[in-house]
C-alpha positions as CSV (number, residue, x, y, z in Angstrom):
1,M,103.4,-74.4,215.5
2,R,104.5,-76.1,211.6
3,I,105.1,-74.7,208.7
4,D,106.6,-75.3,205.8
5,T,110.5,-75.9,205.0
6,P,112.0,-72.0,205.2
7,T,113.6,-70.9,202.3
8,I,116.8,-68.7,202.1
9,T,116.6,-65.0,200.3
10,A,119.9,-64.2,199.3
11,G,121.5,-61.8,201.6
12,S,119.1,-62.9,204.5
13,E,120.4,-64.3,207.5
14,H,116.5,-65.5,208.4
15,A,114.9,-68.2,207.4
16,R,111.4,-67.5,205.1
17,T,108.8,-69.2,205.9
18,T,105.0,-69.6,204.9
19,V,102.7,-70.0,208.7
20,Y,98.9,-71.4,207.8
21,V,95.8,-70.1,210.1
22,V,92.2,-70.0,210.7
23,Q,90.1,-67.5,212.6
24,P,86.9,-68.3,214.0
25,F,85.0,-65.2,214.4
26,E,81.5,-65.1,217.5
27,L,79.3,-61.7,217.1
28,R,79.2,-59.9,220.4
29,T,76.7,-58.3,221.9
30,R,77.9,-55.0,224.0
31,G,75.0,-52.6,224.9
32,R,73.1,-52.0,222.3
33,Q,75.3,-52.7,219.6
34,S,77.1,-56.2,217.8
35,G,80.0,-56.9,216.3
36,L,82.3,-59.7,214.7
37,A,85.8,-60.7,217.5
38,P,88.7,-62.7,216.8
39,T,88.4,-65.6,218.5
40,A,91.9,-67.5,219.4
41,P,93.3,-68.7,215.9
42,V,93.9,-72.2,215.0
43,Q,97.2,-72.8,213.2
44,A,97.7,-75.5,210.5
45,R,100.4,-77.3,208.6
46,D,99.8,-76.2,205.7
47,R,97.0,-75.5,202.8
48,S,95.1,-78.1,202.7
49,H,95.4,-78.9,206.4
50,A,93.7,-74.4,206.8
51,M,91.0,-75.7,204.5
52,L,90.5,-79.1,206.1
53,L,90.4,-76.8,209.7
54,L,88.5,-74.1,208.4
55,E,85.4,-76.2,207.3
56,R,85.1,-77.4,211.1
57,T,85.4,-74.4,212.9
58,A,83.6,-72.1,211.1
59,H,80.3,-75.1,212.5
60,R,82.0,-74.9,216.2
61,T,78.7,-74.0,218.8
62,G,78.8,-70.3,218.5
63,I,81.7,-69.4,215.7
64,V,79.6,-67.7,213.4
65,G,83.0,-67.3,209.9
66,A,85.7,-68.0,210.3
67,V,88.5,-67.7,207.2
68,A,92.1,-69.0,206.6
69,F,94.8,-67.1,204.7
70,S,98.6,-67.2,205.1
71,R,101.7,-65.8,205.0
72,I,105.0,-66.0,204.6
73,G,108.3,-64.1,206.7
74,D,110.1,-64.5,209.2
75,T,109.6,-65.5,212.5
76,V,112.8,-64.3,214.2
77,T,112.4,-60.8,213.7
78,G,108.5,-61.4,213.3
79,E,108.2,-59.5,209.7
80,F,106.1,-60.4,207.7
81,E,104.0,-59.8,204.4
82,E,100.9,-59.2,203.9
83,P,98.3,-61.7,204.7
84,I,97.3,-64.5,201.1
85,I,92.8,-65.1,202.5
86,L,92.6,-69.2,201.3
87,G,88.8,-68.9,201.9
88,T,86.7,-68.0,203.6
89,L,82.9,-69.2,205.8
90,G,80.2,-67.3,206.8
91,Q,80.3,-64.0,208.5
92,V,83.9,-62.1,208.5
93,P,84.6,-58.1,208.4
94,D,83.9,-57.1,205.1
95,D,88.0,-55.5,205.3
96,L,89.0,-59.3,205.0
97,V,86.3,-60.2,201.1
């Protein structure tokens, strides 16, 4: 995964980085119930690339929607701040909009 240039936070031994992801969703049916389900996330280089991938991903066959987001955190420890939604297209879970 390519990420933005790491920045060192004062007092921290680890680099904090920004990661960009596009999460596609498909409609799955189980019995009489149907709902949105995430598919494999797509990693992006930066914000512009995430927005381009959002547009392309949301129009793939079987995909009903997608969300692009960024997160700032430490890839070594796995500690990340809350995601920042960059954009959505189509159907996405209600808790993402």
